[in-house]
C-alpha positions in Angstrom: -11.1 15.1 -11.5 -9.2 14.1 -14.6 -12.1 15.3 -16.9 -11.1 19.0 -16.1 -7.4 18.6 -16.9 -7.5 19.1 -20.6 -6.6 16.8 -23.4 -5.6 13.1 -23.2 -1.9 13.9 -23.2 -2.3 16.0 -20.1 -4.2 13.2 -18.4 -1.5 10.7 -19.4 1.2 13.0 -18.0 -0.7 13.3 -14.7 -1.2 9.5 -14.5 2.5 9.0 -15.1 3.4 11.6 -12.5 1.1 9.9 -9.9 2.6 6.5 -10.6 6.1 8.0 -10.2 5.0 9.5 -6.9 3.7 6.1 -5.8 7.0 4.5 -6.7 8.8 7.3 -4.7 6.6 6.7 -1.7 7.3 2.9 -1.9 11.1 3.5 -2.1 10.9 6.0 0.8 9.0 3.4 2.9 11.7 0.8 2.0 14.4 3.1 3.2 12.6 4.0 6.4 12.0 0.3 7.0 15.6 -0.6 6.6 16.8 2.2 8.8 14.4 1.5 11.6 14.8 -2.3 11.6 11.1 -2.9 10.8 10.1 -6.5 11.5 9.4 -8.6 8.4 6.1 -9.8 9.8 3.5 -7.6 11.5 0.6 -8.5 13.8 -2.9 -7.3 12.8 -2.6 -4.5 15.4 0.8 -3.4 13.9 -0.5 -3.5 10.4 -3.5 -1.4 11.5 -1.1 1.3 12.7 1.0 1.2 9.6 -1.9 1.7 7.3 -3.9 3.9 9.7 -7.0 1.8 9.4 -9.2 0.0 11.8 -9.3 -3.7 12.8 -12.3 -4.5 10.7 -10.8 -3.0 7.6 -7.4 -4.7 7.9 -9.1 -8.1 8.6 -11.3 -7.6 5.5 -8.3 -6.8 3.4 -6.4 -9.9 4.7 -9.3 -12.3 4.4 -10.2 -11.1 0.9 -6.7 -11.7 -0.2 -6.0 -8.0 -1.1 -3.2 -8.1 1.5 -1.1 -11.2 1.8 -0.7 -12.9 5.1 0.8 -16.0 6.7 -0.2 -18.0 9.7 2.3 -19.1 12.3 0.7 -21.2 14.9 -2.5 -19.4 15.9 -1.3 -16.0 14.8 -2.1 -14.3 11.5 0.9 -12.2 10.4 1.2 -9.7 7.6 4.5 -9.3 5.7 5.6 -5.6 5.8 6.2 -5.9 2.0 2.5 -6.8 1.6 1.5 -3.5 3.1 3.9 -1.7 0.7 2.5 -3.6 -2.3 -1.1 -2.8 -1.3 -0.3 0.9 -0.9 1.4 1.0 -4.3 -1.6 -0.8 -5.8 -4.0 1.8 -4.4 -2.0 4.7 -5.8 -1.9 3.0 -9.2 -5.6 2.3 -9.2 -6.5 5.9 -8.2 -4.1 7.3 -10.8 -5.8 5.4 -13.5 -9.3 6.2 -12.3 
């Protein structure tokens, strides 16, 4: 917990380090995506595997608007970038908590 870290400057440095880690993770995901020819749009099942969450969780995230999605015909698809954005947002939120 941040309360056991010391003074405010220690907490600020930790938050900054966690945000930099989140940025590094996002950049690494981008490199992996480019090198593996990741599709731009993912099905619900594919997004579940990428985030390692279940179907109910991914659908709640999509329908609540926390993860952007598009509809093509009858299919609901999730831009890969939306998963990266969501992951980055989670890291930032937890760093500031």
